[in-house]
mmCIF file of the C-alpha atoms, coordinates in Angstrom:
data_MODEL
# 
_entry.id   MODEL 
# 
loop_
_atom_site.group_PDB 
_atom_site.id 
_atom_site.type_symbol 
_atom_site.label_atom_id 
_atom_site.label_alt_id 
_atom_site.label_comp_id 
_atom_site.label_asym_id 
_atom_site.label_entity_id 
_atom_site.label_seq_id 
_atom_site.pdbx_PDB_ins_code 
_atom_site.Cartn_x 
_atom_site.Cartn_y 
_atom_site.Cartn_z 
_atom_site.occupancy 
_atom_site.B_iso_or_equiv 
_atom_site.pdbx_formal_charge 
_atom_site.auth_seq_id 
_atom_site.auth_comp_id 
_atom_site.auth_asym_id 
_atom_site.auth_atom_id 
_atom_site.pdbx_PDB_model_num 
ATOM 1  C CA . UNK A 1 1  ? 128.356 19.828  63.601 1.00 0.00 ? 1  UNK A CA 1 
ATOM 2  C CA . UNK A 1 2  ? 130.916 19.751  60.819 1.00 0.00 ? 2  UNK A CA 1 
ATOM 3  C CA . UNK A 1 3  ? 132.159 16.277  59.927 1.00 0.00 ? 3  UNK A CA 1 
ATOM 4  C CA . UNK A 1 4  ? 135.073 15.196  57.706 1.00 0.00 ? 4  UNK A CA 1 
ATOM 5  C CA . UNK A 1 5  ? 134.285 12.067  55.689 1.00 0.00 ? 5  UNK A CA 1 
ATOM 6  C CA . UNK A 1 6  ? 137.942 11.416  54.804 1.00 0.00 ? 6  UNK A CA 1 
ATOM 7  C CA . UNK A 1 7  ? 139.211 11.557  58.405 1.00 0.00 ? 7  UNK A CA 1 
ATOM 8  C CA . UNK A 1 8  ? 135.954 10.240  59.944 1.00 0.00 ? 8  UNK A CA 1 
ATOM 9  C CA . UNK A 1 9  ? 136.234 13.102  62.421 1.00 0.00 ? 9  UNK A CA 1 
ATOM 10 C CA . UNK A 1 10 ? 133.611 15.347  64.046 1.00 0.00 ? 10 UNK A CA 1 
ATOM 11 C CA . UNK A 1 11 ? 134.846 18.908  64.509 1.00 0.00 ? 11 UNK A CA 1 
ATOM 12 C CA . UNK A 1 12 ? 133.804 21.889  66.569 1.00 0.00 ? 12 UNK A CA 1 
ATOM 13 C CA . UNK A 1 13 ? 133.031 25.121  64.687 1.00 0.00 ? 13 UNK A CA 1 
ATOM 14 C CA . UNK A 1 14 ? 136.209 26.688  66.097 1.00 0.00 ? 14 UNK A CA 1 
ATOM 15 C CA . UNK A 1 15 ? 138.390 23.887  64.649 1.00 0.00 ? 15 UNK A CA 1 
ATOM 16 C CA . UNK A 1 16 ? 137.380 24.482  61.004 1.00 0.00 ? 16 UNK A CA 1 
ATOM 17 C CA . UNK A 1 17 ? 140.135 26.201  58.982 1.00 0.00 ? 17 UNK A CA 1 
ATOM 18 C CA . UNK A 1 18 ? 139.698 29.576  57.244 1.00 0.00 ? 18 UNK A CA 1 
ATOM 19 C CA . UNK A 1 19 ? 138.578 28.001  53.946 1.00 0.00 ? 19 UNK A CA 1 
ATOM 20 C CA . UNK A 1 20 ? 135.897 25.909  55.692 1.00 0.00 ? 20 UNK A CA 1 
ATOM 21 C CA . UNK A 1 21 ? 137.780 22.632  55.353 1.00 0.00 ? 21 UNK A CA 1 
ATOM 22 C CA . UNK A 1 22 ? 139.191 19.988  57.660 1.00 0.00 ? 22 UNK A CA 1 
ATOM 23 C CA . UNK A 1 23 ? 142.288 21.148  59.583 1.00 0.00 ? 23 UNK A CA 1 
ATOM 24 C CA . UNK A 1 24 ? 143.852 17.649  59.335 1.00 0.00 ? 24 UNK A CA 1 
ATOM 25 C CA . UNK A 1 25 ? 143.460 16.809  55.646 1.00 0.00 ? 25 UNK A CA 1 
ATOM 26 C CA . UNK A 1 26 ? 142.074 20.027  54.125 1.00 0.00 ? 26 UNK A CA 1 
ATOM 27 C CA . UNK A 1 27 ? 139.116 18.148  52.664 1.00 0.00 ? 27 UNK A CA 1 
ATOM 28 C CA . UNK A 1 28 ? 135.531 19.408  52.455 1.00 0.00 ? 28 UNK A CA 1 
ATOM 29 C CA . UNK A 1 29 ? 133.241 19.063  55.451 1.00 0.00 ? 29 UNK A CA 1 
ATOM 30 C CA . UNK A 1 30 ? 129.743 17.640  55.581 1.00 0.00 ? 30 UNK A CA 1 
ATOM 31 C CA . UNK A 1 31 ? 127.092 19.224  57.801 1.00 0.00 ? 31 UNK A CA 1 
ATOM 32 C CA . UNK A 1 32 ? 126.330 16.098  59.823 1.00 0.00 ? 32 UNK A CA 1 
ATOM 33 C CA . UNK A 1 33 ? 126.915 12.382  59.743 1.00 0.00 ? 33 UNK A CA 1 
ATOM 34 C CA . UNK A 1 34 ? 123.730 10.403  59.106 1.00 0.00 ? 34 UNK A CA 1 
ATOM 35 C CA . UNK A 1 35 ? 122.718 7.709   61.579 1.00 0.00 ? 35 UNK A CA 1 
ATOM 36 C CA . UNK A 1 36 ? 123.402 4.195   60.279 1.00 0.00 ? 36 UNK A CA 1 
ATOM 37 C CA . UNK A 1 37 ? 120.434 1.931   59.553 1.00 0.00 ? 37 UNK A CA 1 
ATOM 38 C CA . UNK A 1 38 ? 121.397 -0.567  62.258 1.00 0.00 ? 38 UNK A CA 1 
ATOM 39 C CA . UNK A 1 39 ? 121.255 2.158   64.946 1.00 0.00 ? 39 UNK A CA 1 
ATOM 40 C CA . UNK A 1 40 ? 117.719 3.077   63.897 1.00 0.00 ? 40 UNK A CA 1 
ATOM 41 C CA . UNK A 1 41 ? 116.787 -0.619  63.846 1.00 0.00 ? 41 UNK A CA 1 
ATOM 42 C CA . UNK A 1 42 ? 118.139 -1.135  67.378 1.00 0.00 ? 42 UNK A CA 1 
ATOM 43 C CA . UNK A 1 43 ? 116.187 1.889   68.662 1.00 0.00 ? 43 UNK A CA 1 
ATOM 44 C CA . UNK A 1 44 ? 112.937 0.541   67.186 1.00 0.00 ? 44 UNK A CA 1 
ATOM 45 C CA . UNK A 1 45 ? 113.625 -2.989  68.480 1.00 0.00 ? 45 UNK A CA 1 
ATOM 46 C CA . UNK A 1 46 ? 114.394 -1.652  71.963 1.00 0.00 ? 46 UNK A CA 1 
ATOM 47 C CA . UNK A 1 47 ? 111.194 0.407   72.075 1.00 0.00 ? 47 UNK A CA 1 
ATOM 48 C CA . UNK A 1 48 ? 109.123 -2.611  70.990 1.00 0.00 ? 48 UNK A CA 1 
ATOM 49 C CA . UNK A 1 49 ? 110.826 -4.879  73.535 1.00 0.00 ? 49 UNK A CA 1 
ATOM 50 C CA . UNK A 1 50 ? 110.421 -2.435  76.416 1.00 0.00 ? 50 UNK A CA 1 
ATOM 51 C CA . UNK A 1 51 ? 106.782 -1.841  75.483 1.00 0.00 ? 51 UNK A CA 1 
ATOM 52 C CA . UNK A 1 52 ? 106.158 -5.597  75.536 1.00 0.00 ? 52 UNK A CA 1 
ATOM 53 C CA . UNK A 1 53 ? 107.912 -5.972  78.910 1.00 0.00 ? 53 UNK A CA 1 
ATOM 54 C CA . UNK A 1 54 ? 105.851 -3.075  80.321 1.00 0.00 ? 54 UNK A CA 1 
ATOM 55 C CA . UNK A 1 55 ? 102.674 -4.812  79.113 1.00 0.00 ? 55 UNK A CA 1 
ATOM 56 C CA . UNK A 1 56 ? 103.806 -8.044  80.797 1.00 0.00 ? 56 UNK A CA 1 
ATOM 57 C CA . UNK A 1 57 ? 104.554 -6.192  84.041 1.00 0.00 ? 57 UNK A CA 1 
ATOM 58 C CA . UNK A 1 58 ? 101.181 -4.447  84.074 1.00 0.00 ? 58 UNK A CA 1 
ATOM 59 C CA . UNK A 1 59 ? 99.264  -7.673  83.422 1.00 0.00 ? 59 UNK A CA 1 
ATOM 60 C CA . UNK A 1 60 ? 101.276 -9.442  86.151 1.00 0.00 ? 60 UNK A CA 1 
ATOM 61 C CA . UNK A 1 61 ? 100.437 -6.715  88.669 1.00 0.00 ? 61 UNK A CA 1 
ATOM 62 C CA . UNK A 1 62 ? 96.760  -6.733  87.718 1.00 0.00 ? 62 UNK A CA 1 
ATOM 63 C CA . UNK A 1 63 ? 96.586  -10.523 87.963 1.00 0.00 ? 63 UNK A CA 1 
ATOM 64 C CA . UNK A 1 64 ? 98.312  -10.651 91.355 1.00 0.00 ? 64 UNK A CA 1 
ATOM 65 C CA . UNK A 1 65 ? 96.272  -7.713  92.721 1.00 0.00 ? 65 UNK A CA 1 
ATOM 66 C CA . UNK A 1 66 ? 93.084  -9.738  92.171 1.00 0.00 ? 66 UNK A CA 1 
ATOM 67 C CA . UNK A 1 67 ? 94.515  -12.759 94.010 1.00 0.00 ? 67 UNK A CA 1 
ATOM 68 C CA . UNK A 1 68 ? 95.310  -10.781 97.172 1.00 0.00 ? 68 UNK A CA 1 
ATOM 69 C CA . UNK A 1 69 ? 91.984  -8.968  97.463 1.00 0.00 ? 69 UNK A CA 1 
# 
C-alpha cells in the first residue's frame, strides 16, 4: 500500500494522483511503512508468554489427571 511519510497517511491505489504522489501534499510515496521495533518485540514477548502459560496449563492437567485416577 502506498504511504506518505510527510502526511503519515496510508493511501489506496485509487487515491494516488496522476504523478504518483500524495494527493494531500504532493510528496513522494513509499511502498509500505515498516513495522516499528517495539511492535516486533511485543509479538515475540506475547508468543513466549503464551507458550509458557500453555506449558503450565498442560503440566497442571497432567498432574491433576494422575490424582483423580
